[in-house]
N, C-alpha and C positions, 0 to 999 in steps of 0.2 A: 505495500499499498503505498503510496506516495507522501509525502510529509505537505499536507496544505501551505504552511507556512512559508514554505519553501518556493512555492509555484508561486504563489503571488507575495509573498513580501507583508502581509498585512498582519497586524499582531495584534491581540486581543487587548494587551496595555491602551491600543491605543484607540480602540474600538468607543463607540457611542453609548454604547450597550452593556461594557464590561464595569462592575462594582468591585471594586479591591475590598480582603476582606484585612483587617487589622486586628493586630495583637495587642495587648496592655502591656510597656516594659513600663521602667523605672521611672522615665522624665516623661515619659511621651508614648504615645501609641503608634508601634511600630507596622508599615506595610509587609504584609504578605506576598508571594508569588502566585497567590489563590484568588478567586474572584467568583463572583457570578455572572451569567450572561443572563440578561434580563430577556434577551430576545428569543433561545435558546431553551432557557428556565432550565440552565445546570453549570455544575461546578466546573470552571474553566483554569488552564495554567494562561500568566501573564502572556506567554509565548505562540500560544495557540493559535488559530486563523481560522475562519469559515467563510463560506458563503453569504452571511446575512453582515458581514462586517462595512460598518460606517465611520467615516473618518468623526475624529471628538475634536471638532477645531476648538473649541474652548481653552486647551489645554495650558498653550503659550498663552494665548490674550490671559487669563486670567493670573498666570504665574506671574507674568511681566505687572499688569494692574496690582498684585498684592506687592510684589517685590517695591513697585513706584511709593505704596504707600507704607509701608514700613518705611523706605528709607524717609520720606516728607516728615514721618513722625520723630526719626531719630533728630532729623534737622530740627526740627521744633524742641526737641529737649536741649540739644547742642546750643541751641541760639539762648534757653533760657540760663543753661548753667554759665554761657557766656557772657549775659547780663548779668548774673548775681558776681560772676568775678569782677568783673570791669566795675562794677557798683561797689565792691570790697577795695581795691585796687584805689579808686578816687576818693573815699575816706579814710583811706590811711592818708595819701598824699595830703589831704586838708591838717591830719596832725599837726 
């Protein structure tokens, strides 16, 4: 039997119907290699593929947006710290 993943290059991990399973770790939830295919209603490996495959185009968009939001929050915190440090330095110069 021929491996479907090699013939079409479509892996379940990039499919819109693939929902990954997570296990609880010490500090966060860890990704597993298994998930459920909502289209075929069975458990699949992330490297599998099938004829029902559809690209999940949101993967890159969501990760870029999440990174942008996180960087913005870090920038706000850093500017607050900078302002506090500058105020402390200004108070020290007045003495």
